[in-house]
C-alpha positions as CSV (number, residue, x, y, z in Angstrom):
1,M,-35.3,-56.5,-121.4
2,K,-36.2,-56.9,-117.7
3,K,-34.5,-54.5,-115.7
4,K,-32.6,-55.7,-113.0
5,P,-33.9,-55.2,-109.2
6,I,-32.7,-52.8,-106.6
7,D,-30.5,-54.6,-104.4
8,L,-31.2,-52.9,-100.9
9,R,-28.8,-54.8,-98.6
10,N,-26.0,-54.3,-101.0
11,I,-26.4,-50.8,-101.3
12,L,-27.3,-50.4,-97.6
13,S,-24.1,-51.8,-97.1
14,I,-21.8,-50.0,-99.1
15,N,-23.2,-46.9,-97.6
16,I,-22.6,-47.9,-94.0
17,K,-19.0,-48.6,-94.6
18,R,-18.7,-45.7,-97.0
19,H,-19.7,-43.5,-94.1
20,R,-18.2,-45.3,-91.5
21,E,-14.5,-45.2,-93.3
22,L,-15.3,-41.4,-93.9
23,L,-15.8,-40.7,-90.3
24,G,-12.6,-42.7,-89.6
25,L,-14.7,-45.1,-87.5
26,S,-13.9,-49.0,-87.0
27,Q,-17.0,-51.6,-87.1
28,E,-16.3,-51.8,-83.4
29,K,-16.8,-48.0,-82.7
30,L,-19.4,-47.9,-85.0
31,S,-21.1,-50.8,-83.0
32,E,-20.5,-49.0,-79.9
33,K,-22.3,-45.4,-81.0
34,A,-25.0,-47.4,-82.6
35,G,-25.8,-49.3,-79.7
36,I,-25.3,-53.1,-81.5
37,S,-22.8,-55.5,-81.6
38,A,-19.7,-55.5,-83.8
39,N,-20.9,-59.0,-84.6
40,M,-24.0,-57.0,-86.4
41,V,-22.3,-54.2,-87.9
42,R,-20.1,-56.9,-89.7
43,D,-22.9,-59.1,-90.7
44,I,-24.6,-55.8,-92.2
45,E,-21.3,-54.6,-94.1
46,G,-21.1,-58.2,-95.5
47,C,-24.8,-58.5,-96.2
48,R,-25.2,-61.2,-94.0
49,T,-28.4,-59.7,-92.9
50,W,-30.9,-56.9,-92.8
51,V,-31.8,-54.3,-89.8
52,S,-34.8,-53.1,-88.3
53,D,-36.0,-49.8,-88.3
54,K,-34.6,-48.9,-84.6
55,T,-31.3,-50.2,-85.8
56,L,-30.8,-48.4,-88.9
57,I,-31.9,-45.2,-87.0
58,N,-29.1,-45.6,-84.8
59,I,-27.0,-46.4,-87.2
60,A,-28.0,-43.1,-89.3
61,E,-27.3,-41.4,-86.0
62,A,-24.1,-42.8,-85.0
63,L,-22.5,-41.7,-88.7
64,K,-24.0,-38.6,-88.3
65,T,-26.2,-38.9,-91.8
66,D,-30.2,-38.9,-92.8
67,I,-31.4,-42.9,-93.3
68,Y,-32.7,-42.1,-96.8
69,R,-28.6,-41.4,-97.6
70,L,-28.0,-45.0,-96.5
71,L,-30.4,-46.4,-98.7
72,M,-29.4,-44.7,-102.1
73,P,-27.5,-46.0,-104.8
74,V,-24.5,-44.1,-105.7
75,S,-22.1,-43.9,-108.8
76,A,-18.6,-44.4,-108.6
77,Q,-18.3,-40.4,-109.6
78,E,-20.9,-39.7,-106.8
79,D,-19.1,-41.6,-104.2
80,E,-15.9,-39.9,-105.0
81,N,-17.0,-36.3,-104.9
82,Y,-18.9,-36.6,-101.9
83,R,-15.6,-38.2,-100.1
84,T,-13.9,-35.3,-101.4
85,V,-16.4,-32.6,-100.2
86,L,-17.0,-34.7,-96.8
87,L,-13.2,-34.8,-96.2
88,D,-12.2,-30.9,-97.1
89,L,-15.6,-30.4,-94.3
90,I,-14.0,-32.2,-91.7
91,K,-10.3,-30.8,-91.8
92,T,-12.1,-27.4,-92.2
93,F,-14.6,-28.5,-88.8
94,D,-11.2,-29.3,-86.9
95,K,-9.6,-26.3,-87.8
96,L,-12.6,-24.3,-86.7
97,K,-12.7,-26.6,-83.7
98,A,-9.2,-25.6,-82.6
99,D,-9.0,-22.1,-83.6
100,F,-12.5,-22.2,-81.0
101,E,-10.5,-23.8,-78.3
102,L,-7.2,-21.8,-78.8
103,N,-9.4,-18.2,-78.8
104,L,-11.4,-19.8,-75.7
105,D,-8.2,-20.5,-73.9
106,N,-6.9,-17.2,-74.5
107,A,-10.0,-15.3,-73.6
108,L,-10.1,-17.2,-70.2
109,K,-6.7,-16.7,-69.5
110,L,-7.4,-13.0,-69.8
111,W,-10.5,-13.1,-67.5
112,G,-8.4,-14.4,-64.9
113,K,-6.1,-12.1,-65.2
114,H,-9.0,-9.4,-65.3
115,K,-10.5,-10.8,-62.1
116,K,-7.5,-10.9,-60.3
117,S,-6.9,-7.5,-60.6
C-alpha cells in the first residue's frame, strides 16, 4: 500500500495558526510582527501560498518558536498537551512579570525615600 505524502503546506498552516492563537495574536498583529502583509498571513494559513525562507524565519521569530516546530506534524493529543503546557507557562510568566514590576516599583520608592533622607 502506498503511503500518503506529507502535505507540508497544510502542516505549516495549522502550526502557524495554532501558535498565533496560543499567543493571542490576530492575523494582522502577526503580520506586523513578521513584517509581512495580513493577506500573506491569510494566504499561508489558508494553504493558498508557500513561504520563502526569509518569511518563514520572520514568522517563527514573531511566534517565538523554532522553525522546525512550524513544519512538524502534530497529533490531536500532542496539540492539546502542548496547548495546556503553553497556557500554563504564559500564566506563570505573566504572574512573574507582575510580581517583578511590583517589587521594582516598591524598591524604587524605598530608594527615593532613602535618597531624600
